[in-house]
N, C-alpha and C positions, 0 to 999 in steps of 0.2 A: 725752675722748670717743673718741679713736682707740684707747686702751687697752681701753675697754669693748667697742668693735666687735671688736677682736682677740680678746678673751676669749670673746665670744659666738660668733665664727667657730670657735674651737677646740672649744667645746662642741658646736656643730652638726656639725663634721667627725667628732668622736668618736662622737656619737650616731648619725650616719649609718652609720658603720662597724659599730657594734654592731647596728643594725637590719638591715643587709644580712647579717651573719653569722648573726643569729638567724633570719631568713627562710630562709636556706639550710639551717639546722638543722631547722626544723619542716616544710619543704616536702618531706615524705617520704610514701610511701604507707602509711597506717595508719588505724585507726578506733578509737573509744572507746565503751564502754557502749552507750547506746541510739541512737546515730547510725544503725546499720544497721536497727534496728527502724523508725525514722521513714522512712528511705529506702525500705525494702521496702513499707511500707504506702502510701507515696506512689505507688510504682510499681503497687501493686495497686488504687489508687483509693479506699482507705479512710482515708488519712492525715488529710485535712481533716475527715472526719466522725467520727473517733475520737480520734486523737492531739491534734488541736487542742482538743477539748473538755477534755482533761486540763489543758492550759495555762490554759483559762478557769477550771476548777475550782481551780487554784492561784492565781488572781488575776493572771495574767500574759498577758493576751490579746495585747498588742502584741509581747511577747517571742516568743510562740508563732508569730504570723504572720511575724515577721522570720526566725525560725529555720527554720521549715518552708519558707518561700518560698525561702530561700537554699539549703537542702539539695535542694529540688526542682530549682532551677536548676543546682546542681552536678551532679546526675544520677548520679554514681558515687561509690563510697567513695574512690577515688583523688583525685577532684576536691575532696574536702574540704580539701585542702591550701590552696586559695585562700581559704577562710574563716579559716584560721590566719594567713595573711598579713594579713587585715583585723584580726585580734586583736592582732598585733604593732604595727600602726600605731596602733590606738586605745589600747593600753596606753601607748605613747609619748605620745600626745596627752593622756591623763589625767595622766601624770607632768609633762608640759610645763605643763599648766594649774596644777598645784600649784607648780611651779618659779616661774612668773611671779607667782603670788599671794604666795608667800613673799618674793620680792624686793620686791614692792610694799609689804609689811608691814615692811620694813627688815632682813630677813635677807640677809646678803651672798651674792653669787652663788656662790662656792665652797661655802659651807655648804649653801645651798639645793640645789646640784647633788649633793652627797653624800647629802642627805636623799632627794632624788627618785630617785637611782640605787639606793639601798637599797630604797625603796618599789617601784620597778620590778622588783626582783629577788626579792621575796617569793614563796614557793611558791603562795600563793593566786592571784596574777596569772600565775604560770607555768602554772597549770591553765587559766586563760582562754586563754592563748596556745596550749597544746598540745591542748586539747579543742575540736575544731571546733564542736561543738554550743553552746559557751558564748562564741562570738566576740562576741556582742552584749551581754555584761554591761556593758562599759564605755560603751555607749550610755547606760545607766541612770546609771552613776557620774558621767559627764561632765555630763549634764543636771542631776543632783541637786546636784553640787558647785557648778555655776554658779548654780543657784537659791539655794544657801546663801550664795554670794558676794553676790548681790543683797540678800538679807535682812540679811546682816551689814553691808553698806554703809548700809542704812536706819537701823539702830540703833547704828552705831558712834559716833554723837555722844555717847552715854553714856560712852564710853571716851576722850573728848577729841578725836575727829576731827571734821571739818567736818560740819555738819548739811546734809542735802540739802533742796531745796525740796519743798513739799507735793506738787506735781504729779509730780516725779521720784520721790518716795517711793511714791506710789500706783502709778505705772507699774512700779517695781521689784517691789513686792509682787505686783501682778497677774501679771507674767511669771514671778516666782518660783513662785507657786502653780501656774500652768499647767505649768511645767517639772517641778515636783516630782510633780504628778499623773501626767504623762506618764511620768516615771521610775519611779514606783511600779507603773504598769501594764506596765512592761517587766520589772523584777526588783526585788522589794521590798528584799532585803538590801543591794544596791548603792545603792538610793535613800536609804539612811541616810547617804550622803556629804553630805547636806544640812547636817548639824551640824558637819562638819569645819572649814570656814572659821571658824565661831564659836569652835571650840576653839583653833585657831591664834591667833586674835586675842586671846582671853582670856589665853593663856599669854604672849604677847608683850607684853601690856599689864598686866603684873603690878604696876606702880607706881600704877595707878589705884585709887581708893578701893573698898573691898569692896562698899559699897552700890551703886555705879555698875556694878560688874562683875555683881552679882546682878540688877540691873534689866535689863542687856543680855542676860544668860542667860535670864531669864524671858521677855523679849520674843521672842527667837529660838525658844525651846521652845514658846511659845504658838502661833506660826505653824506650827511643825513638827507639833504634835499636831493642829492644825486640819486640816492637809493629810492626816494619817493618817485622821482621822474622815471627811473628805469622800471620800477614796479608798475607805474601807470601805463607805460608803453607795453609792458608785458601783459597787463590786464586787458588793454585794448586788443592785443593780438589774440588772446584767449577768447574774448567776446566775438571777434571777427571770425575766427576759425570754427567756433561752435554755433554761430548764428543766433546768439542770445543778446538781447538788449540790456544795457546797464540799468540797474535799479534807479528810478527817478530821484530818489532822495540823495543820490550821489552827485546831483547837479547843483548849480548855484542859483537856480531860478527862485525868485521870490524872497531873496534875502533882504531884510531891512537892517542896515548897519546899526541903527540906534537900538533896535530890538536885540540884536546880537550882543551889543556892548552891555546892555542892561542884563541880558541873560548870563553873560560871562561874569559880571560882577556878582550876581546871585550865586553862581557856582563857587566863586572865590570866597564868598561869605560862608557857604556851607563847609568848604574846605578849612576855613579858619577855625571852625568848631572841631576840627580834626575828623569830622563826619563819623564819629564813633558812637555817639549816643542817640538812640531812638526814643529816649524817654519823653513822655509828654510834658514833664516838668522842664521848662525852658532855662531854669537856673544853671544847670551844668553846662549847657551850650553857651550861655552868656559868659560863664567863667572862662571857657576855652577861648572864646572870641576876645575877651578882655586881655587874656594872657598874650594872644597873638598881637593885638594892638600895642601892648606894652613893649613887646619884643621889637616890633617895627619902629616905634618911636625911639627906643633906645639905640637901635642901629643908625637911625638918622642923626641922632645927637652925636654918636660916635663917628659920624661921617662915613658910614659903610654904605654909601649910596649905590655902589655897584652891586653889592649883595642883594639889596632890596630890588634893584632893577632885574637882576638875574632871577629872583624868585618869581616875579610877575611875568617875565619873558618866558621862562620855562613852563609856568602854569599855562600860558597861552599855547605853547607848543604841545603840551600834553592833552589839550582839548581840541587840537587842530582839526580833525575831521568834522567835529560838530560845529566849528565856526564857519565852515564852508559848505554846509548842506542846508537845504531849505527848511527842514523840520528837525528840531532838537528837543530833548526833554531832560529833566533833571534826575534821571535814574542814577542810583548810587554807583553802579559799575562804570558809568560814563566818566566819572571824575575820581575814580579810585587812585589813579596815578598822581593827580593833583594833590589829593589828600596825603599821599605818600611823601611828596617833597615838603609839604607843610609840616608834617610830623618830624621829618629829619631836621628841618630848619629850626623849629621851635625847641625841640629837645636838646640839640647841640648848643643853642643859645642859653637855655636854662642851666645847663651844666658848665657854662662859663662862670656862672655865679655860685654854683654849688660844687663841692668836691665829688669826684667820681664815686658812686656808692659801692658798698660791698655786694657780693653775689646775692646774699639773702635779701637785701633791700631791692635789688634789681628784679629778683623773682617776685617779690611781694607787689611791687608797682605793676609789673607785667600782668600779674594775676588779676588785678582789678579790671584791666581792659579785656583780657581774655574771658573773664567772667561775664562782662557785658556782652561780648560776642556770643557766648553760649546762650544768654537770655534772649538775645535778638534772634538767633537761629531757632531756638525752641519755640518762642512765642510768635515769630514772624513766619516760620515755615513749617516746622515739624508738627506742632500741635494742630494748627488749622488744616493743613493739607493732608495729614494723616487721617483726621476726622472725615474730610471729604472723600478720601480714597476708600476708607472702610465703609462709608455710607454708600458709595457708588458700587463697590464690590459686592456688598450684601444685596443691594437692589438688583444687580445683574444676575446674581445667583438665584434670586426668587422669580425671575422672569420665566415664563413657560417656554418649552422647546418650540422652535419654529417648525410648523408642519404645513408648509406651502400656503399658509394664510398670513397676510401682512400683520405684523405686530406693531401697534402704534404706541409710542412713548412720548408724552408731553412733559417737558421740563419747565419748572419755574426757577429762573436763575437766582443765584445767591445775591443778596444785597451787598453792595460794595464794602460796607463796613460790618458785615456779619460777624467776623471774628474780632474785629477791633473793639467792638462794644464791651467785650469781656477781657480785654487785655490792657495792661498798664503801659504798653508801648505805642509809639507813633510810627506808622509805616510809611515807606516811600512809594513813589508813584506806581511803577509797573513791576515791582519786585515784592516788597514786603506788603502783603495784602493787596493784590492786584485789583484794579477797578473792574467794573462790571463787564466791559467788552472783553477783556482778557480772561475773565473767569468763565465766560460763556464759551469761548473759543475751543477749549479741550473737551467739552462735555460729550459731544457726539462721538468723536473717535475714541475717547476714553471709555465710554460705555460699550462701544463695539469691541474694543480689545478685551475688556473684562468679561463681556458676554461670551466671547469665544473661549476665554480661559476657564470660565465656569461651566461652559457647555462644549467640551472638547470635540464632540462628534459633529459640530456644526462648522462647515467651511465658510470662508470669507465671502465667497460669491453669494451664498444663501443669505448671509447676514446683510450684505450690501443691498440685496434685492428685497428681502422681506422684513427687515427691521427698520422702521421709520421713526426717526427721533427728531423732534422739533419743539420749538417754544409752544406753550399752550395757547399763545395768541396768534400763532401762525395760521394763515388761511388753509394750509394743507390738512390741519387737524379739525377744521370745522365739520360738524355733523359726523364726526368719527368717534368711536369709543376708544379711549386711550388710557394707558396706565400712567398715573401722575408721578413725576419725579420732582419732588420739592426740595431744593437745596437749602431753604431757610428752615432747617430742622432744629435749630437751637431755640 
């Protein structure tokens, strides 16, 4: 018992140090994508009447309310740093929830710690930490994972665990459905965490008869899809009562099955690399893929066909929304949960061949992946976006006060690879070093917010009326004298 307490104390101390270091890293002044759009509309009084309707149309009304309320309370782009602190804490909480669940299911503490440290380090969760607008994603994942734990406990008797009493089963299912519906109304993709506890249990209970495992799977998936149907009906009711049309990307128009299959295979290929490394050197990614291929071949040789089937079945479930919409992309946050189950699957298989490591080794292995996470966050977010923020803040402060004469600002957008040229990292599509379209998007509202912050006597009506910001190539700036804002400053 004393040894266990000592082990837990070491993990807590290590996690606390990592958390403090990560908070110090992300507590910088910067913003991402549509954060300034939301903030400026909130300042202008149109945020809740326009932007919130977009969240309703996406089927995420609770997410929209939480997000917009927090940005409104933050008040400035600089204060978004406090939302990133919340993201760090809730990412730790989600990892801790998984850690405790794995230990409960018989995984040793060092192996569970390595798994959860790697999960904590994946780029998809780094995005949640770095992008203040997404601080609430883990509200959804935590509620959904816990709902999945309750449902798994109800049906685990099919896998040889103790059967719960009828009243307990009913209570668990009732609260699981409520939590899952709440999670879906926050963020659908992360609400797919519901099935992860079942996947963990199926893989760890591989000696159970195939028939019992399939009964267990069918029971969990039945409740999972019931929740999805109820959510969809609730979503339709909200749309009808509010008079808002559903976002078009939520339809199935234009789906090419062959394209979707090819796209899914590319996602699984990324996940097989554990999606941890953004290094331009492809050797580490190749090594991870090779290890995954070895594990799958070994499982097939050992006739663990059901485990391999479960891996790919649950991978498809965890990308479900993107398999049934017309437009999808390979952003890391979209397949963070797939990567999570690949990490679990591969690490548990590796430690079938190796003895469970001591605490010091577990912490050392975890430190490698957490170190990579720190590099990705520093190089992919903090350094470039802090430079952009400081450059734009300084530019706004130097602009003259508006005196009933229109002030024209012409911006030259940043090159899509502006920061990548000086980095040893390889960034992903719309998160790590966003492409030109997404980097143009926040310039106008971002400059307006910073102009008001640096010129506190100027109200938003005056800024909207007399501060004109557009591309230097825009027709509105022709034959006008404008102040140039060139983002290609390096």
